[in-house]
C-alpha positions in Angstrom: 99.1 77.4 107.4 96.4 75.1 109.1 96.4 72.6 106.6 100.3 72.5 105.9 100.9 72.1 109.6 98.5 69.0 110.0 100.2 67.4 107.1 103.5 68.1 108.9 102.3 66.8 112.0 100.9 63.5 110.0 104.3 62.9 108.1 106.3 63.4 111.4 104.1 61.1 113.4 104.4 58.4 110.5 108.1 59.1 110.5 108.6 58.8 113.9 106.6 56.0 114.8 108.0 53.8 111.8 111.5 54.7 112.7 110.8 53.4 116.3 109.6 50.1 115.2 112.2 49.8 112.3 115.1 50.7 115.0 113.6 48.2 117.5 113.6 45.4 114.6 117.0 46.1 113.6 119.0 46.4 117.2 116.8 44.0 119.3 117.5 40.7 119.1 114.3 38.4 119.5 113.9 34.7 120.2 111.1 32.5 119.5 110.0 30.9 122.7 106.6 29.0 123.0 106.8 29.9 126.9 106.7 33.7 126.0 103.4 33.4 124.7 101.8 32.0 127.8 99.8 34.1 130.2 101.9 35.2 133.1 101.1 33.3 136.4 103.7 34.2 138.9 105.6 31.1 137.6 102.8 28.7 138.2 101.7 26.7 135.2 98.4 27.3 134.1 95.6 24.8 135.0 92.7 26.0 133.3 91.6 28.2 130.1 92.6 31.8 130.9 89.6 33.1 129.1 87.3 33.4 132.3 83.9 35.2 132.7 83.9 38.0 135.2 80.8 39.3 136.7 79.2 42.3 135.2 79.1 44.1 138.4 83.1 44.6 137.8 82.5 46.1 134.7 79.7 48.5 135.9 81.9 49.6 138.8 84.8 50.5 136.4 82.7 52.2 134.1 80.8 54.2 136.8 84.5 55.3 138.2 85.6 56.2 134.9 82.6 58.4 134.4 82.6 60.2 137.7 86.4 60.4 137.3 86.4 62.4 133.8 83.6 64.3 135.1 85.2 65.7 137.8 88.0 66.7 135.7 85.7 69.4 134.1 85.9 71.2 137.6 89.2 72.3 137.2 88.9 74.5 134.2 85.7 75.8 136.1 87.9 76.7 139.1 90.2 78.4 136.9 87.6 81.0 135.3 85.1 81.3 138.2 86.3 85.0 138.9 86.0 86.1 135.5 82.6 84.5 134.7 81.2 85.6 138.2 77.3 84.4 139.2 76.8 82.6 135.8 79.3 79.7 136.4 78.2 79.1 139.7 74.7 78.6 138.3 76.5 76.2 135.4 78.2 74.4 137.8 75.4 73.8 140.2 73.4 72.2 137.5 76.5 70.2 136.2 76.6 68.8 139.9 73.2 68.1 140.1 73.1 66.1 137.3 76.1 64.5 138.3 74.4 63.7 141.6 71.3 62.3 140.2 73.5 59.8 138.1 75.0 58.6 141.4 71.7 58.2 142.9 70.4 56.3 139.9 73.5 54.1 139.9 73.1 53.4 143.7 69.4 52.6 143.3 70.0 50.2 140.4 72.6 48.3 142.8 75.6 49.1 140.6 77.5 50.1 143.5 77.1 47.3 145.6 80.2 45.0 145.5 79.8 41.5 145.1 
């Protein structure tokens, strides 16, 4: 049942995605306009190239937010089973939060949290 279900699911995914593309090609009337390919600038014509380099601090800040945000999500399953597991759950989450806090301290020490 496992491999048959996986094959059926894969076929269904291909049919639904190809069907959606086919329906949009048939029913949506497209028009070729060179202005559609330009980057959106609130109606103001662009003066420079849209490819600009950003300071690496923005990327570090975004990555740190993503890492800590995803790690905090792991607290929800823990909160659901904490009564069943007992004291071992408290020890495990304490270790998890300690590692998370050490990562935060390291990022703070390296200056990754300083805004430009």
